[in-house]
C-alpha positions as CSV (number, residue, x, y, z in Angstrom):
1,M,158.9,197.7,61.8
2,I,161.8,198.7,64.0
3,R,164.2,198.9,61.0
4,L,161.7,201.1,59.2
5,C,161.5,203.5,62.1
6,A,165.3,203.7,62.2
7,N,165.4,204.5,58.5
8,L,162.8,207.2,58.9
9,L,164.7,208.8,61.8
10,S,167.6,209.6,59.4
11,F,165.3,212.0,57.4
12,F,164.2,213.9,60.5
13,P,166.0,216.7,62.4
14,M,167.0,215.9,66.0
15,K,164.1,218.0,67.4
16,S,161.6,215.8,65.6
17,Y,163.1,212.5,67.0
18,L,160.8,212.4,70.0
19,S,157.6,212.8,67.9
20,L,158.8,210.2,65.4
21,L,159.8,207.8,68.1
22,A,156.3,208.1,69.6
23,F,154.8,207.5,66.2
24,C,156.9,204.4,65.6
25,F,156.1,203.1,69.0
26,C,152.4,203.3,68.3
27,I,152.7,201.6,65.0
28,T,154.8,198.8,66.5
29,R,152.2,198.2,69.2
30,A,149.4,198.2,66.6
31,V,151.2,195.6,64.5
32,A,152.0,193.5,67.6
33,A,148.3,193.6,68.5
34,D,147.2,192.5,65.1
35,A,149.7,189.7,65.2
36,A,148.3,188.5,68.5
37,L,144.8,188.1,67.0
38,P,143.9,184.5,66.2
39,T,143.5,183.5,62.6
40,A,140.0,183.0,61.1
41,D,140.5,179.2,61.3
42,E,141.7,179.4,65.0
43,A,138.7,181.6,65.8
44,S,136.3,179.2,64.2
45,K,137.7,176.1,65.9
46,G,138.0,177.8,69.2
47,L,134.4,179.1,69.1
48,Q,133.1,175.7,68.3
49,T,135.0,174.2,71.2
50,A,133.7,176.9,73.5
51,L,130.2,176.4,72.2
52,T,130.3,172.7,73.0
53,S,131.4,173.5,76.5
54,L,128.8,176.2,77.0
55,V,125.9,174.0,75.9
56,S,127.1,171.2,78.3
57,Q,127.5,173.6,81.2
58,A,124.1,175.4,80.5
59,V,122.1,172.1,80.4
60,K,123.9,171.0,83.6
61,S,123.0,174.3,85.2
62,V,119.3,174.3,84.3
63,S,119.1,170.7,85.4
64,D,119.7,171.9,88.9
65,A,116.5,172.4,90.8
66,K,117.7,175.7,92.3
67,T,118.5,177.2,88.9
68,A,115.3,176.0,87.3
69,D,113.3,177.6,90.2
70,T,114.6,181.0,89.1
71,L,112.6,180.7,85.9
72,T,109.4,182.8,85.9
73,I,106.6,181.3,83.7
74,T,104.8,183.8,81.5
75,L,101.3,183.0,80.6
76,P,99.6,183.6,77.2
77,D,97.1,186.5,77.2
78,K,94.1,184.2,77.3
79,L,95.2,182.6,80.5
80,N,95.9,186.0,82.1
81,K,92.3,186.8,81.5
82,L,91.2,183.5,83.1
83,E,93.5,184.3,86.0
84,A,91.7,187.6,86.6
85,A,88.3,185.9,86.5
86,L,89.4,183.2,89.0
87,R,90.8,185.7,91.4
88,T,87.6,187.8,91.2
89,A,85.7,184.6,92.0
90,G,88.0,183.9,94.9
91,Q,89.6,180.9,93.2
92,G,93.1,182.3,92.8
93,Q,94.7,179.3,94.4
94,L,93.6,177.2,91.4
95,M,95.7,179.4,89.1
96,D,98.6,179.3,91.6
97,D,98.5,175.5,91.5
98,F,98.2,175.6,87.7
99,K,101.3,177.8,87.4
100,A,103.2,175.5,89.7
101,K,102.3,172.5,87.4
102,L,103.5,174.5,84.4
103,K,106.8,175.3,86.1
104,T,107.2,171.6,87.0
105,V,106.7,170.7,83.3
106,V,109.5,173.1,82.3
107,A,111.8,172.0,85.1
108,Q,111.4,168.4,84.1
109,T,112.0,169.2,80.4
110,L,115.1,171.3,80.9
111,P,117.5,168.3,81.5
112,L,116.1,166.7,78.4
113,T,117.1,169.5,76.1
114,K,120.7,168.4,75.9
115,D,120.3,166.3,72.7
116,A,118.4,169.1,71.0
117,F,121.0,171.7,71.8
118,T,124.0,169.4,71.1
119,G,122.6,168.2,67.8
120,S,121.8,171.7,66.6
121,T,125.0,173.3,67.6
122,S,127.5,170.6,66.7
123,G,129.6,171.6,63.8
124,M,128.3,175.2,63.9
125,K,129.5,177.2,60.9
126,F,130.5,180.8,61.3
127,D,130.1,183.3,58.5
128,D,132.8,185.5,60.1
129,A,134.3,183.8,63.1
130,L,136.5,186.7,64.0
131,A,133.5,189.1,64.0
132,V,131.7,186.7,66.3
133,L,134.8,186.5,68.5
134,K,135.0,190.2,68.8
135,T,131.4,190.7,70.0
136,G,130.5,190.4,73.6
137,P,129.8,189.6,76.3
138,D,127.4,187.0,74.8
139,G,128.1,187.4,71.1
140,L,128.6,183.7,70.5
141,T,125.4,182.8,72.4
142,N,123.4,185.4,70.4
143,Y,124.9,184.1,67.1
144,T,124.0,180.5,68.1
145,K,120.5,181.5,69.1
146,E,119.9,183.3,65.8
147,H,120.9,180.2,63.8
148,T,119.6,177.3,66.0
149,R,116.6,178.5,68.0
150,S,113.9,177.4,65.5
151,P,115.1,173.8,65.0
152,I,115.7,173.4,68.8
153,I,112.2,174.6,69.5
154,G,110.9,172.0,67.1
155,K,112.8,169.2,68.9
156,V,111.8,170.4,72.4
157,Q,108.1,171.0,71.9
158,P,107.2,167.2,71.9
159,L,109.1,166.9,75.2
160,I,107.0,169.7,76.6
161,A,103.8,168.0,75.3
162,A,104.7,164.7,76.9
163,K,105.5,166.3,80.3
164,S,102.3,168.4,80.1
165,Q,100.3,165.2,79.7
166,E,102.0,163.6,82.6
167,A,101.3,166.6,84.8
168,G,97.6,166.6,83.9
169,I,97.6,170.1,82.5
170,V,94.4,169.7,80.6
171,A,92.5,168.4,83.7
172,A,93.9,171.2,85.8
173,Y,92.8,173.8,83.2
174,Q,89.3,172.3,83.1
175,A,89.0,172.5,86.8
176,M,89.9,176.2,86.7
177,V,87.4,176.9,84.0
178,A,84.7,175.1,86.0
179,K,85.3,177.4,88.9
180,A,85.6,180.6,86.9
181,G,81.9,181.0,86.4
182,P,79.0,179.8,84.2
183,M,80.3,181.6,81.1
184,A,83.9,180.6,81.5
185,S,83.7,177.6,79.3
186,T,82.4,179.7,76.4
187,M,84.9,182.5,77.0
188,F,88.0,180.4,77.5
189,G,87.3,177.0,75.9
190,K,87.4,173.5,77.3
191,T,91.0,172.9,76.6
192,P,94.1,175.0,77.2
193,P,95.0,177.7,74.6
194,A,96.8,176.1,71.6
195,N,99.8,178.4,72.1
196,L,100.4,177.3,75.7
197,E,102.8,174.5,74.8
198,E,104.5,176.7,72.3
199,S,105.0,179.4,74.9
200,L,106.3,176.9,77.4
201,T,108.7,175.5,74.8
202,E,110.1,178.9,73.9
203,Q,110.6,179.8,77.6
204,T,112.4,176.5,78.2
205,V,114.7,176.9,75.2
206,D,115.4,180.6,75.9
207,F,116.2,179.8,79.6
208,V,119.0,177.4,78.4
209,Y,120.3,180.2,76.1
210,S,120.3,182.6,79.0
211,Q,122.5,180.2,81.0
212,M,124.8,179.9,78.0
213,G,125.1,183.7,77.8
214,K,126.1,183.8,81.5
215,G,128.7,181.2,80.9
216,E,130.1,183.0,77.9
217,G,130.3,186.2,79.8
218,A,132.3,184.6,82.6
219,L,134.6,182.9,80.0
220,R,135.2,186.2,78.2
221,T,136.0,187.9,81.5
222,N,138.3,185.1,82.6
223,P,139.5,182.9,79.7
224,K,141.5,180.7,82.1
225,L,138.1,179.1,83.1
226,S,138.5,177.0,80.0
227,K,140.7,173.9,80.0
228,D,141.2,174.2,76.2
229,A,144.4,176.1,75.1
230,L,142.8,177.4,71.9
231,V,139.7,178.7,73.7
232,K,142.0,180.5,76.2
233,K,144.0,181.9,73.3
234,I,141.1,183.4,71.3
235,F,139.3,184.9,74.2
236,S,142.5,186.2,75.8
237,A,143.3,187.9,72.5
238,V,140.0,189.9,72.3
239,K,140.1,190.6,76.0
240,K,143.2,192.8,75.7
């Protein structure tokens, strides 16, 4: 590139040298920047290594009681209506206790999600690794979520079901319905809504993804956080 610029200079009058030099400088920087970008293969391998680390860190993070406690449980609509009925009847504490049980179910399930996440993300294939690399700050997490959320939910739901049974969720629900009034059993049913376990599963899985996203954001901001040379290289390249 430098030789090309020198050759071009011979065709320009002296007064144009400064403009041409500026042009050549910009071209040289652009070429250097392109050369610094990792190859598609490097991007793919680096992203896979980063992903493995992000999954491990995220599961470790959500296994911590303080982190798990930051999760807010969202109830299905039917339970929101039951809550309103209970609070009207002066039995709001029953719902508070029920929510606490649900949160315990999720908190106890979070550490058990490692196999589901590891199994579903191991050997991840990228349609365009460089494109994923250039997105941010949580582009890798979003790509992974798009391609793995459904199978992970399928693996985690039985874990939620088992922990729900241990926590006595059905009995706690029936106690609430009994206190909500004579028509509550007809209105809300004798068992928890069918979508309760599904909702808890989705919230559990999405909470792990959220922690992965935070970890990815930190890694993109400071690639030196990784101990892997290739991960440092690929994220440093797109950080410039």
